[in-house]
N, C-alpha and C positions, 0 to 999 in steps of 0.2 A: 504493500500500500504506500503510495507516494504521499508527500506532505500535503499536496493539494487535496487528495482524497480524504486525508485525515481532517483537514480544515472543513471540507464540505460535510463530512460525517458529524464533526463537532457542531457545525451550524444547524444541522438537522436535529441533533439531540437538544440543542438549546431552544429551538423553535417548539419541539415537542414538550419540553419542560414548561416553557412559557404558556403553551396552549392549555396546560393543566393548572398551573399556579395562578395565572391571572383570573380565569373564570372562578376558581375556588375562592380567591380573595374577594372578588366582587360579590359572589354568592353569599359569603359570610357577612359582608357589609349590609346587604339588603335582606338577609334573613333576620338580622337584628331589627331592621325596620318592620318587616312583616310580623315579627314576634310582638313588638310593641303595639302595632295596629290590631292584630288578632286578639291579643289579650285585652286591649281596650274595648273591642266589640263584645267579647264574651262578658266583660265586667260592666257593660253598658256605660262606657265613657269614650272619649275621643281618641286617645293615643296621640303620638307625635303628629302634629299637623301644622307646624309653624314655618319651618325652613323649607322654602320651595313649594310648588303646587302639591297639595295633599301631603306635605311633609317629605317628599321624595328626596330632598337634598339633606335630610337630617343625618344619614350615615356619613356623608362627606363632611358635614360640620363636626360630628363627633370624632371622626378620624383626625381632622385638622386640630381640634382641641387637644386630643391626646398627644399628637405629635409636637405641639408647642408647649405642653406642660413640662415643668421641671422634673427631671428624674432624680429622686432622692434615694440614696443608698445609706442605710443605717450605719452608724459609727462602728458598732461592734460586729457588723456582718462580715462574712467571708466574701469579699468583693468579687473575686473571680467566679466562684460558684453562684453567687447571687445574680450576676449578669448572664452566666451560661445557662442557668436553669430554664428561663423562658424559651431559649433557643432549643434546648434539649426536649422541651415539651412539645414544641411546634414541629420540629423536623420529622419525627416519626409519622405524624398525621399527614404531612405532605408526601413523604416517601411512599406511603402505602398506596397512594393514587397511581403510582407508576405501573401497577399491574392490573388496574381496574379497566375492564373492556367497556367502552362506551357504545359499542355497536360494531357493525360490519359494513364496509363500503367498497364499491368498485371504482371510486373516484370518478363518477359520471361516465362510467363505461371504459375508462382508460385501462383498467386491469381486467383480465379475463375472469379471475376468481376474486371473491370478496376477501378483503384484508380486515383483520381485527383492529379496531381503533383503540390501541393501547400502546404505551411507550415500550413495555416489555410483556409479551404474551407468554408468560411462564406456564409450564405444565404442573407446577406446584404453587400456583398463585394463592391458594387458600393458606398454605403454610407461611408464605411470605407475608401476607397481610396480618395474620395472627402474631407472627414473630416481631414484625416491625412495630405494629401498634402497641405491643406490650412494652416497648422501650420508653414510652412516654411517662411511665411511672417513675423513671429515674429523674426526670425533670421536676416532677412534683416533690420527690424526696429531697432533691438538692435545694429547691426553693424553701421548703419548710425548715431544713437544718441550717442553711446558710443565712437565713434572716435573723437568727439568734433571738427568736421571739417564741414565747410559749404558745400563743395562739396559732402561729404558723406551723409549729412543730406538731401540735395536736391535730391540726387539719391535714397535714401531710401523712401522719400515721393513720388517720381515719381513711383517707383516700387510698392509701396503699393496701390496707386490709380489705377495703371494699372492692378494689379492682381485682385483687387476687381471688377473692371469693367468687366473683361473677364471671371471671375468665374461664373457670372450670366448667360451669354449666353452659356457657356460650360455646366452648370447644366441643362439648359432648353433643350439643344440638347440631353442630356442623357435621359431626360424624354421621348422623342419620342422612344428611344430604349426600355425603360422599358414598355411602352404601348404595343409595338409589342411582346416583350418576355414574359410579364406578371410576371417578377421576378426581384428581386434586386441582385440575385446571378450571379457572372460572369460566372460560369460553365453553369448555365441554359441559359444565354444569348448566349453562344457559341452553346449549343445544339439546340437552336431555329433556328440556321443557317445551320443545317446539311442538306446535299443533293446537294451541289454543288454551283457554282458561282451565279446562279439565285436566290438562297435562302438567300444570304448575305444581311444584312440590309443596306449596302451602296447604293443599287439600289432604294428601296422605300424611303430611307432617305438621298438621295445624298446631298441636301442642308445642312442638319444637319451634315453630314460627313465633308463637307468643313468647316462649322462653328466650329466644335469641333477641327479639326486639326489646323486651324489658331488660334483659341483661345488658344490652347496648346502652340503654338509658342509664343504668347504674354505672357502666364503664365510663361514660362521659360526664358523670357527676351531675346529671340533669335531674330536675324535679320529677317525681317526689323523692329522689335519691341524692339530693344535694347536701348531704350531711357534712362533707369536708369543708364546705363554705357556709355552714349554717350561721346566718347573720345574728340570730338571737344569742348564741353562746360563743361563737368564734369570730365575730365581726365580719371577716371575709375568708377565713381559713388560711390555706397555705400561701396565698398571695396577698396577705393583709398589708405587708410592708412595701408592696410594689406600686409604682405610679407611672404616669406617662405612657410611653410606648411599650415598656416592659409589661405593664398591666394589659395593654391592648394585645400583646403577643399571646398571653395566656387565654384571653377571650378568643383570639383567632384559632388557637389550638383546640379549644373546646368546641367551637362551632364547626371547625374542619372535621373533627372526629365525629360530630353528629351527622354531617353530610356523608362521611365514609360509611358509617353504620347504616344509613338509609340506602345507599347504593348497594352495599353488600346484602342487605335484606332483600332488595329488589332482584338482585342477580340470583341469589340462592333459593328464594321461595316464590317470587312473583313473576317468573318468566323472563327476567332481564329485559332485553330489547324487543321481545316478541309481543304482538298485540294480543288482547284477550280473545278476539274473534278474527277469523281469517279475512273477512270482508273489510277489516280496518287495516289491512296490510299496506295500503298506499301511504300511510303516515310513516315517516322515517323511524327506524328503530331507536335511534338516539333520543328522539322526542319521547317515545314511550318510556325508556329507561329513566330519563330525567323527570318525567311526569310522575312516575311511581315513587321516585326518590323524594321529590318535593312534597308529595302527599304524606309520606312518612315523616318528613320534617314538620309538616303541619300537625301531625299526631304528637310529636315531641312537644310542640308549643301548646297543644291542647292539654297534655298532661300537666304542664306547668301551671296553666290557668285553672285547673280543675281539682287536682289532688293535693291534700296537705302533705307536709314532709313526714316521712317515716321516723319513728324512733330508731336509735341505733341497734337495739336488740331485735326489733322487728326486721330491720334490713338484713342482719346476719342470719336470722331464722329463715327468711325467705330464700336466701341464697343456698344455705347448707342443708336445711331440713325439708324444703319444698322442691326447689329447682333441681338440685343435684340428684336426689332419688328419682325424680320424675324423668330426667334425661337418661339416666342409666337404665331405667325400666323400658323407656321407649327405644333405646338402642337395641335391647334384647328383642323387643317386639319386631322392629324393622329388620333386624338381622335374621330372625327366625322366618319371617314372611318371605324375605328374599331367598333364603336357603330353600324353603319349601317350594317356592316358585321354580327355582333352578332344578330342584329334584323332580318336580312334576314334569318339567320339560324333558329332562333326561329319560324319565320313565316312559313318557309318550313316544319319544324317539325309539326307545328299545322295543316298545310294543308294536310300533309301525314296522320296524325292521323284522320282527318275528312274523307279523302278518304278511309282509312281502315275501319272505322265504317259505312260508307255509305251503303254497301250492307246489313247490319244487321238491318237497320231501317224497 
């Protein structure tokens, strides 16, 4: 490969990264706007409606305010870890998008076969997403410890134990999807749901669909599982000492993770980029995937406006005593059903073979 080829390839990778990072950043900005407006409607009030028409410029005003605010680092904080923690929390949320397939395209007929719209179409995409997204916990731990604050440390400990508890049930719910699809690749999982609504995995795996989505809400510290940043007892939790852009970075990481969970739920349980009915196939697949994902984002917001915060013992009980046994039992059910189906196919093949050879005896 010549230096020119390397420069061209590097430029292509840079454009692919920008094609993911820029829409995610804009989506995060306007999800905060949508959240404030939707919660306002649910609570019969206006929500943000001052800056720009219908308040549409409010996210830009908030971003400018945070960018111009002074960044205060506590005197007794570990300055290097204090600054590195927000970056460590944000990077895994963005890196996980590298393997998320946003659809398939022939680039207006220029390609003979459809190419997957992903930076990297890994055949172990599920493992990659689970492994990378788990790294965000280190940013939270670093923030809680480096702040040298009791409130921040307690919030970090809460968040760590909460994420560890719900990652187990989330992983077990994914195992059921892997059994049905027979692949660790996200694209293969979507292809396994081709054919319409009745082929989507949320129908045979409806309990696991619920477990995965609720565990995702707990993983992202969203209501009603926002114990790590409980305002009543911890002020703001692990990022209580942060201000300015570092505070905005933590918010960006949280909302980015929320979008990632919504996309993963859509891919693994809701048919990905396939429409619910064949006659709607004229709508591009990427539109379907994003529509499903943003509907789930709306459900996240709906949770926040509707449900009160769990007590910490209730949070742990739900993860360890309800979700964990439930997912383990469902893995056994799905595994036995799959094995029985394979066994019946093998037996039917044997009986057909015996019937075929019977006249020749």
